[in-house]
C-alpha positions in Angstrom: 94.2 111.5 122.4 95.1 115.1 122.7 98.5 114.2 124.2 99.1 112.2 120.9 98.1 115.2 118.8 100.2 117.5 120.7 103.3 115.3 120.3 102.8 115.1 116.5 101.6 118.7 115.7 105.1 120.2 115.5 106.3 117.7 112.9 102.9 118.0 111.0 103.1 121.8 111.0 106.7 121.6 109.8 105.7 119.2 107.0 102.9 121.6 106.0 105.3 124.6 105.6 107.8 122.4 103.7 105.2 121.2 101.2 103.9 124.8 100.8 107.3 126.4 100.3 108.5 123.7 98.0 105.7 124.6 95.7 106.7 128.2 95.3 108.5 129.1 92.1 111.3 131.2 94.0 112.0 128.6 96.7 115.6 128.2 97.6 117.5 125.2 96.0 117.3 122.0 98.0 120.3 120.2 99.2 120.5 117.2 97.0 121.4 114.9 100.0 118.1 115.7 101.6 116.1 114.5 98.6 114.7 111.0 98.3 116.0 111.0 94.7 119.4 112.2 93.4 120.0 113.2 89.8 123.3 112.8 87.8 123.7 114.3 84.4 125.4 111.7 82.0 127.2 112.6 78.8 126.8 110.2 75.8 130.0 111.5 74.2 132.9 113.8 75.1 131.9 116.5 72.5 129.2 117.4 70.1 129.2 117.8 66.3 127.1 120.4 64.4 124.3 118.9 62.3 124.1 115.7 64.5 122.1 114.8 67.6 123.5 114.9 71.1 122.0 112.9 73.9 122.2 113.6 77.6 121.2 111.2 80.2 119.2 112.3 83.2 119.8 109.6 85.8 117.5 109.4 88.9 118.5 107.2 91.9 115.7 106.8 94.3 115.6 105.7 98.0 114.3 102.2 98.6 110.5 101.9 98.0 110.2 105.5 96.7 109.3 106.1 93.1 109.0 109.0 90.5 106.6 109.2 87.6 106.6 108.5 83.9 105.7 111.0 81.2 102.0 110.4 82.1 101.9 109.7 85.9 98.5 108.1 85.9 95.6 108.8 88.3 97.6 110.9 90.9 101.2 111.2 89.6 103.1 114.1 88.0 106.0 113.6 85.7 109.4 115.4 86.2 109.7 118.7 84.5 112.8 119.8 82.8 113.7 123.6 82.3 116.7 124.1 80.1 118.4 127.4 79.8 120.3 126.9 76.5 122.3 128.9 74.0 120.7 130.9 71.2 120.0 128.6 68.2 119.6 125.4 70.2 116.1 124.2 70.4 114.3 122.6 73.4 115.4 118.9 73.7 113.0 115.9 73.2 112.7 113.8 76.3 112.6 110.0 75.9 111.1 107.8 78.6 112.0 104.1 79.2 109.2 101.7 79.7 107.5 102.5 83.1 106.4 100.2 85.9 102.7 99.5 86.5 102.2 100.9 90.0 99.0 99.8 91.8 98.4 101.4 95.2 95.2 100.4 96.8 93.5 100.3 93.4 94.9 103.6 92.1 97.1 103.0 89.2 100.1 105.1 88.2 103.0 104.7 86.0 106.6 105.4 87.2 110.1 104.1 88.3 111.5 102.6 91.4 115.2 102.4 92.4 116.8 103.8 89.3 116.0 105.1 85.9 117.8 107.2 83.1 115.7 109.6 81.0 117.1 110.9 77.8 117.2 114.4 76.5 118.1 114.7 72.7 119.4 118.0 71.3 119.3 118.6 67.6 122.4 120.5 66.9 121.9 122.8 63.9 124.4 122.4 61.0 125.2 126.1 61.3 125.8 126.0 65.1 129.2 127.5 65.5 129.7 127.8 69.3 132.7 126.3 70.9 130.7 124.8 73.6 127.1 124.2 74.8 126.6 125.6 78.2 123.2 124.4 79.8 121.7 125.5 83.1 119.0 122.8 84.0 116.3 123.0 86.7 114.4 119.7 87.3 111.3 119.4 89.5 109.9 116.1 90.3 107.3 114.5 92.6 108.5 111.5 94.6 106.2 109.2 96.5 106.1 106.4 99.0 103.3 106.5 101.5 103.4 110.2 101.0 104.4 112.4 98.1 107.0 115.1 98.4 108.0 117.6 95.6 111.7 117.9 95.1 114.0 119.9 92.8 117.5 120.5 91.8 119.8 122.7 89.6 122.6 121.5 87.4 125.1 122.9 85.0 126.4 121.0 82.0 129.2 122.0 79.5 129.6 120.0 76.2 132.6 121.1 74.1 132.4 121.2 70.3 134.3 118.4 68.5 137.9 119.3 68.1 138.0 121.5 71.3 137.6 118.7 73.8 140.2 117.6 76.3 142.3 114.7 75.4 141.2 113.0 78.8 139.8 109.5 78.1 136.1 109.2 78.0 134.0 106.1 79.0 130.3 106.1 78.3 128.3 105.3 81.3 126.9 101.7 81.0 123.4 103.0 82.2 123.0 104.4 78.7 122.8 101.1 77.0 120.8 99.6 79.9 118.0 102.1 79.6 118.1 102.8 75.9 117.2 99.2 75.5 114.1 99.9 77.6 112.9 102.7 75.4 109.6 101.8 73.6 109.9 100.5 70.0 107.9 101.6 67.1 105.0 99.2 66.6 105.1 97.3 63.3 101.6 96.6 62.4 98.0 98.0 62.2 96.7 100.2 64.9 93.3 101.6 65.4 91.6 103.6 68.2 87.7 103.7 68.7 85.7 105.6 71.3 82.1 105.1 72.1 79.9 106.6 74.8 81.4 104.2 77.4 84.3 102.4 76.0 87.7 103.1 74.4 89.1 100.4 72.3 92.8 99.8 71.1 93.0 97.3 68.3 96.3 96.1 67.1 97.6 93.5 64.4 101.4 92.9 64.7 103.2 92.3 61.4 105.4 89.7 63.0 103.4 86.5 64.0 106.0 85.9 66.8 105.0 89.2 68.5 101.4 88.0 68.5 102.4 84.7 70.1 104.5 86.7 72.7 101.6 88.8 73.6 99.2 85.8 73.8 101.6 83.8 75.8 102.0 86.7 78.4 98.3 87.1 78.6 97.5 83.5 79.0 100.2 83.1 81.8 98.4 85.9 83.8 101.0 88.6 83.1 99.9 92.0 82.4 99.2 93.3 78.8 97.9 96.9 78.9 97.8 100.3 77.2 99.5 103.2 79.0 98.2 106.5 77.4 100.5 109.4 77.0 97.7 111.9 78.2 94.8 112.0 80.7 91.3 111.2 79.8 91.3 108.5 77.1 90.8 105.5 79.5 89.8 105.1 83.1 93.3 104.3 84.3 92.4 102.3 87.4 90.4 99.7 85.3 91.2 96.3 84.0 91.4 96.0 80.2 89.0 93.4 78.7 91.4 91.7 76.2 90.1 89.9 73.1 92.5 87.9 71.1 91.7 86.4 67.6 94.0 83.6 66.7 92.8 83.4 63.1 93.4 87.0 62.2 95.9 87.7 64.9 94.1 90.8 66.0 94.3 92.0 69.7 91.8 94.4 71.1 92.0 96.0 74.6 88.7 97.5 75.8 88.7 100.0 78.7 85.9 102.2 80.2 86.3 105.5 78.5 88.1 108.1 80.5 86.9 111.6 81.4 88.1 113.6 78.3 85.2 115.2 76.6 83.8 113.1 73.6 84.1 116.0 71.3 87.7 116.6 71.9 88.8 113.1 71.2 90.8 113.5 68.0 94.1 111.6 68.2 95.6 109.1 70.7 99.1 108.1 71.6 100.3 105.6 74.2 102.3 102.5 74.8 101.4 99.0 74.5 103.2 97.3 77.5 103.8 93.5 77.7 105.0 92.2 81.0 106.7 88.9 81.5 109.4 87.3 83.9 112.0 87.9 81.2 111.4 91.7 81.2 109.0 94.3 80.0 108.4 95.3 76.3 106.7 98.3 75.1 105.7 99.7 71.7 104.6 103.2 70.9 101.1 103.4 69.3 99.5 106.5 67.8 96.7 107.2 65.4 93.3 109.0 64.9 90.4 108.1 67.0 87.2 106.7 65.3 84.1 108.1 67.1 81.9 105.1 66.2 83.1 101.9 67.7 83.7 99.5 64.7 83.5 95.7 64.9 86.6 94.4 66.6 88.4 91.1 66.7 86.2 87.9 66.7 86.9 84.9 68.8 85.7 81.3 68.7 83.4 79.8 71.3 84.8 76.8 73.2 81.5 75.2 73.2 80.7 74.8 69.4 83.6 76.5 67.7 81.1 78.8 65.9 82.3 82.3 65.3 80.4 84.9 67.3 80.7 88.8 67.1 83.1 90.6 69.2 80.2 92.6 70.7 78.4 89.4 71.9 81.7 88.1 73.3 82.4 91.3 75.0 79.1 91.3 76.8 79.4 87.7 77.7 82.8 88.3 79.2 81.6 91.3 81.2 78.7 89.4 82.6 80.6 86.1 83.4 84.3 86.6 83.7 85.2 90.3 84.2 86.7 91.1 87.5 85.1 93.6 89.9 86.4 97.2 89.2 89.7 97.6 91.1 89.3 94.3 92.8 87.4 96.1 95.7 84.1 95.3 96.9 81.6 97.7 98.5 82.4 96.5 102.0 86.0 96.8 101.5 85.6 100.2 100.0 83.6 101.3 103.0 86.3 100.0 105.4 89.0 101.6 103.5 87.1 104.9 103.5 86.6 104.7 107.2 90.3 104.0 107.9 91.3 106.8 105.4 89.0 109.3 107.1 90.5 108.6 110.5 94.1 109.1 109.2 92.9 112.3 107.4 92.7 113.9 110.9 96.6 114.0 111.0 96.9 115.8 107.6 98.3 119.3 108.1 95.3 120.9 106.7 92.8 119.2 109.1 94.8 118.8 112.3 94.6 122.4 113.6 90.8 122.3 113.2 90.5 119.2 115.1 92.9 120.5 117.8 90.6 123.5 118.2 87.7 121.2 118.9 89.7 119.3 121.4 90.6 122.5 123.2 86.8 123.4 123.2 86.1 120.0 124.8 88.8 120.7 127.5 87.3 124.1 128.2 84.0 122.5 128.7 85.2 119.8 131.0 82.4 120.6 133.4 79.8 119.9 130.7 77.6 116.8 131.2 78.2 113.8 128.9 75.0 114.5 127.2 76.0 118.1 126.3 79.4 116.9 125.2 77.9 114.1 123.0 75.5 116.6 121.5 78.5 118.6 120.4 80.2 115.7 119.0 77.2 114.6 117.0 76.7 118.1 115.7 80.3 118.2 114.6 80.0 114.7 113.0 76.8 115.8 111.1 78.7 118.8 109.7 81.4 116.5 108.5 79.3 113.7 107.0 76.7 116.0 105.4 79.4 118.1 103.8 81.2 115.1 102.5 78.0 113.7 100.9 77.1 117.2 99.6 80.4 117.8 97.9 80.3 114.2 96.5 76.8 114.7 95.3 77.7 117.9 93.5 80.6 116.2 91.9 78.6 113.2 90.6 75.9 115.6 89.3 78.5 117.7 87.4 80.2 114.6 86.1 77.0 113.2 84.7 76.2 116.5 83.1 79.6 116.2 81.2 82.0 118.2 83.4 85.5 116.8 83.6 86.1 117.0 87.4 87.3 114.8 90.1 87.6 114.7 93.9 88.7 118.0 95.3 87.1 120.0 92.5 85.9 122.6 94.7 89.5 123.8 95.1 89.5 124.4 91.4 86.9 127.1 91.9 88.5 130.5 92.4 85.4 131.7 94.4 85.8 128.9 96.9 89.6 129.3 97.1 89.1 133.1 97.5 86.7 132.8 100.5 88.7 129.9 102.1 92.0 131.8 102.0 90.6 134.8 103.6 88.7 132.7 106.2 91.8 130.8 107.2 93.7 134.0 107.5 91.0 135.6 109.7 90.8 132.6 111.9 94.6 132.6 112.3 94.5 136.3 113.4 91.8 135.5 115.9 93.6 132.5 117.3 96.8 134.5 117.9 94.9 137.2 119.5 95.8 140.0 117.1 92.3 140.6 116.1 88.9 139.9 117.7 86.6 138.1 115.3 83.9 136.8 117.4 81.3 138.9 115.4 82.5 137.4 112.2 83.2 133.7 113.1 81.0 131.3 115.1 82.4 131.4 118.6 81.8 127.7 118.8 84.8 127.1 116.4 87.3 127.5 119.2 85.2 127.2 122.2 87.4 129.6 124.2 86.2 132.8 125.4 82.8 133.8 126.6 80.1 131.4 127.6 77.6 130.6 124.8 74.2 129.1 124.8 73.8 125.4 123.9 72.5 126.4 120.4 75.5 128.6 119.7 77.8 125.7 120.7 75.9 123.2 118.5 75.9 125.6 115.4 79.6 126.3 116.0 80.4 122.6 116.1 78.4 122.0 112.9 80.2 124.8 111.2 83.6 123.4 112.3 82.6 120.1 110.7 81.8 122.0 107.4 85.1 123.8 107.6 87.1 120.6 108.3 85.6 118.9 105.3 86.2 121.8 103.0 89.9 121.9 103.7 90.3 118.2 104.1 88.4 117.1 100.9 91.5 117.6 98.5 93.8 115.7 100.9 94.5 112.1 100.2 95.5 110.0 103.2 96.6 106.3 102.9 93.7 103.9 102.2 91.6 106.6 100.6 92.8 106.1 97.0 91.2 102.7 96.6 88.0 103.8 98.2 87.7 106.8 96.0 88.6 104.9 92.9 85.9 102.4 93.6 83.3 105.1 94.4 84.1 106.8 91.0 82.8 103.7 89.1 79.6 103.0 91.1 76.0 104.0 91.0 75.2 107.2 93.0 73.9 105.5 96.2 76.9 103.3 96.5 79.2 106.1 95.7 77.8 108.5 98.2 77.9 105.8 100.8 81.6 105.5 100.4 82.0 109.4 100.7 79.7 109.4 103.7 82.0 106.7 105.4 84.9 109.0 104.6 83.1 111.6 106.8 82.4 109.1 109.6 86.1 108.2 109.7 87.1 112.0 109.9 84.6 112.6 112.7 85.1 109.4 114.7 88.1 110.4 116.9 86.3 113.6 118.1 83.0 111.8 118.4 84.7 109.1 120.4 86.2 111.7 122.8 82.8 113.3 123.4 81.0 109.9 123.9 83.5 108.3 126.4 83.8 110.0 129.8 87.0 108.2 130.7 88.7 109.5 127.5 87.6 113.0 128.4 88.8 112.7 131.8 92.3 111.6 130.5 92.6 114.9 128.7 94.8 117.6 130.1 93.2 119.9 132.7 92.2 123.5 131.7 94.8 126.0 132.4 96.9 129.0 131.1 98.7 126.6 128.7 95.5 126.5 126.6 96.1 130.1 125.6 99.5 129.6 124.4 98.5 126.4 122.5 95.6 128.2 120.9 97.8 131.0 119.7 100.3 128.4 118.3 97.4 126.9 116.3 97.2 130.2 114.5 100.4 129.4 112.5 99.1 126.1 110.9 96.1 128.4 109.9 98.4 130.9 108.3 100.2 128.0 106.6 96.8 126.7 105.2 96.0 130.3 104.0 99.4 130.5 102.1 98.7 127.1 100.5 95.2 128.0 99.5 96.4 131.3 98.1 99.1 129.7 96.1 96.6 127.4 94.5 94.4 130.4 93.7 97.1 132.7 92.2 98.6 129.8 90.2 95.4 129.1 88.5 96.0 132.3 86.3 99.7 132.4 86.3 100.0 134.6 89.4 98.0 137.5 87.9 95.5 137.4 90.9 98.3 137.7 93.4 98.1 141.5 93.7 94.2 141.6 94.2 94.4 138.7 96.8 96.9 140.6 98.8 94.8 143.6 98.6 91.9 141.5 99.9 94.0 140.3 102.7 94.7 144.0 103.6 91.0 145.0 103.5 90.1 142.0 105.6 92.7 143.1 108.2 91.4 146.5 108.1 87.8 145.4 108.6 88.4 143.2 111.6 90.5 146.0 113.1 87.6 148.3 112.8 85.4 145.7 114.5 87.6 145.8 117.5 87.3 149.7 117.8 84.8 151.1 120.2 84.1 154.7 119.1 83.3 157.2 121.9 81.7 159.9 119.7 78.8 159.8 117.2 80.9 161.1 114.4 83.6 158.4 114.8 80.7 155.8 115.0 79.3 157.0 111.7 82.8 157.0 110.2 83.5 153.5 111.5 80.2 152.3 110.0 81.1 153.8 106.5 84.5 152.2 106.5 83.2 148.9 107.6 80.7 148.8 104.7 83.4 150.0 102.2 85.9 147.3 103.4 83.2 144.6 103.2 82.2 145.8 99.7 85.8 145.8 98.6 86.2 142.1 99.7 83.2 141.2 97.5 84.0 143.4 94.6 87.7 142.4 94.2 87.1 139.0 92.6 84.2 140.3 90.6 85.8 143.5 89.2 89.4 142.0 88.6 89.2 140.4 85.2 92.8 139.3 84.4 94.0 140.5 80.9 97.5 138.8 80.7 99.9 139.7 78.1 100.4 137.2 75.2 103.4 135.0 75.9 106.4 135.9 73.9 107.7 133.3 71.3 111.1 132.9 69.8 111.7 134.3 66.3 112.6 130.7 65.2 109.2 129.4 66.1 107.9 129.0 62.5 104.5 127.7 63.6 103.8 130.9 65.3 104.9 132.9 62.3 102.5 131.2 60.0 99.7 133.4 58.9 101.2 136.6 60.5 99.2 139.1 58.6 96.3 140.2 60.6 97.5 138.2 63.5 100.8 139.9 64.3 99.4 141.8 67.3 98.6 138.5 68.9 102.3 137.4 68.8 104.8 138.9 71.0 108.3 137.9 70.1 111.1 137.4 72.6 113.5 140.4 72.4 117.1 140.2 71.4 119.0 142.9 69.7 120.0 140.5 66.9 116.4 139.5 66.3 115.3 143.1 66.4 117.9 144.2 63.9 117.0 141.4 61.5 113.4 142.3 61.7 114.1 146.1 61.1 116.1 145.1 58.0 113.9 142.3 56.7 110.8 144.5 56.0 111.4 148.2 56.3 107.7 148.8 55.7 106.6 147.1 58.9 106.3 149.1 62.0 107.9 147.5 65.1 107.0 148.1 68.9 109.5 147.1 71.6 108.5 147.0 75.3 110.9 146.0 78.1 109.2 144.7 81.3 109.9 142.9 84.5 107.6 140.9 87.0 108.9 143.1 89.8 108.1 146.3 88.0 104.7 147.7 89.2 104.7 150.4 86.6 105.1 147.8 83.9 102.2 145.7 85.2 100.0 148.8 85.5 100.7 149.7 81.9 100.2 146.3 80.6 96.8 145.9 82.3 95.5 149.4 81.5 97.0 149.7 78.0 98.9 146.9 76.3 96.7 144.0 77.1 93.4 145.7 76.2 91.5 144.5 73.1 91.6 148.2 71.9 95.4 148.2 71.8 95.6 144.7 70.2 93.0 145.9 67.5 95.1 149.1 66.9 98.3 147.1 66.5 96.7 144.5 64.2 95.2 147.2 62.0 98.6 148.7 61.6 100.4 145.6 61.1 102.8 146.1 64.0 105.3 143.5 65.0 105.9 143.4 68.8 109.0 142.5 70.7 108.9 141.8 74.4 112.0 141.9 76.7 111.6 140.3 80.1 114.1 141.8 82.6 112.9 139.9 85.6 116.2 138.0 85.6 119.5 139.7 84.7 119.9 139.8 80.9 122.9 141.6 79.5 121.4 142.0 76.1 118.5 143.9 77.5 120.7 146.0 79.7 122.8 147.0 76.7 119.7 148.1 74.9 118.4 150.1 77.8 121.8 151.8 78.0 121.6 152.8 74.4 118.5 154.9 75.3 120.2 156.3 78.4 117.9 154.3 80.6 118.9 152.0 83.6 115.6 150.5 84.3 112.2 149.3 83.1 109.7 150.0 81.6 111.0 151.0 78.3 108.6 151.5 75.2 110.2 152.1 71.8 108.4 152.5 68.4 110.2 152.0 65.0 108.1 153.6 62.3 108.0 152.3 58.6 110.6 153.5 56.3 110.2 156.5 54.0 109.0 155.4 50.6 111.4 157.7 48.9 114.7 156.9 50.6 113.7 153.6 52.3 115.1 154.9 55.5 113.2 154.4 58.8 112.5 157.5 61.0 114.3 157.9 64.3 112.8 155.6 67.0 110.2 157.1 69.2 110.7 156.8 72.9 107.2 156.7 74.7 106.4 157.8 78.3 107.0 155.4 81.1 103.4 156.0 82.3 101.8 154.8 79.1 98.2 155.7 77.8 96.3 154.6 74.9 96.4 158.0 73.5 100.3 157.8 73.2 99.9 154.7 71.0 97.2 156.3 68.8 99.5 159.4 68.2 102.0 157.1 66.7 99.9 156.5 63.7 98.4 160.0 63.3 
């Protein structure tokens, strides 16, 4: 078993690093040939015309059996993201999505595309747009899945000349345009209503065209799918079968789903696609409307027995009791089996594998132990795994029943858990590579290598390892787990907890099997010097896991917590370094104790004292929604800086004061000033009281406009803070702009208005 792990560890470690670094925002561009999907940008015409729309095609070609996701991916998918860098005056395009496939993987439903698809980006060209060409820089990020999911991305450049400036070369429109435009959802002609109750979400439609009703009825009667694909999370339980009620007399169709996890109070409007599948192809229609909070009577249907009309509610209850299929088509026995298999495979996930390898090393180190002693260690580890799986699932179920909108892996949505786990993984990695001695901080039974320990220490260490394995394994999803977890989410607590307990049994089973079977333990490699090198190697997957957890943590607040987290890593390194020191004098002993206390306090205080105060995001001046109601709210709006917009604002209302600040993500002084001064409630209140309009220039990336503005003030770097006071009432001329200090204080801002 260990030989198998050793053979696969290198490729798993490499995969873990690839997944981690592919999630970073500054990762290097991928080679398109290495992607499982390739993207081609298609033009709809050789040139554009001002005042008209221009459509780009975003063509994805996927490897066989791989798929990307629709605008709402479903239970576990994420749609592609498109980041356009476009000329001034050209607004963000509208993305149009052809009808998606219904992808059911072990009971987990997603929406997406296999083989090939063309998405469409529509640009509304303003009538006064005078540029000779449109130059676009496009970054696309997408998630592509088969048995595993891989994030991929690419960068593309597009140039579209204006009409009259295009080359005379012949242009042929790609035939994929017509093919996938035909698959775009149509507007639904007819009545649509949405209704939400405590447990159900109903979509009721009445087509204007009788033939459409007959098409839907024929598809349903033939066993083809008719379903509602929502455009957002939380309206319906995605992996559930719709109860479809059709009224031939009134030609009403009602699709009833279990209601999703979105809070009842937030249900206001709904939008989605009604999809009808058939051998001749798929049709879809866009549905939208307000959500009624009290479920109204829905379509009626006739009883086959006596042809008497009964109420829809009675019919619904009858169908639920007699005809409705079991959720996901999965029984409890099948769910338990899937959970067990999924738990076994979970051992090979990059986040769990190093921990299991450490336990295997512990078993090799203790080869002289009796079978009873080894089995006790295996049972202790298994108990830690199973109890922690049940405990996490129990907390999740309790929170869900109290109204929390959470799912499996919710603990990694908690910053405190992520903070502790990140530092713990980093500390374990340091200990494994031998750089620091952490025996006093981490149960020695975790690695089982080092000094001899009592049986109690070994069992407690095994139990702790089981807890740790579950914490890092819980958010991972291995094959076969999706159906089991999807089933568990719809069951009463006892059945649900039994599924999660079986996941724990599967995760613990390989190690328990090693401890319980002497022949398997004898087949393990013999103890030797190789163990030390292998143990040190396992430090690097731990570091990779720490990076992964740290990225999850800092991305929750747009990387604002990155600096405190790195400071905590520094404090932890200093703390464990102090533990390894052995002072020879009483004075240094006291000093060591003081520094140990201060370092430990710092680790506790960093997440408590650090309350992020991010700057408001800058909006474009042409964002009319943001400009509405500007009086009294101007301090809450920061407009994107451009010299043209600034000049227009200075001239538009000469009585309004204007504050300009130029910053960059890599500028430490800028971030200190923002946190200590600009982002504070006190400054926001001051600017609001004075009616100050604020312009923010972001120089993180090269920007010639900002560079020119800096040069005009004899500066070649940021931060730069400029204040333009209101015009003199007599001559209507503004005073000279005020250049503020680079190290800003609130007093500097107050002085502007005194």
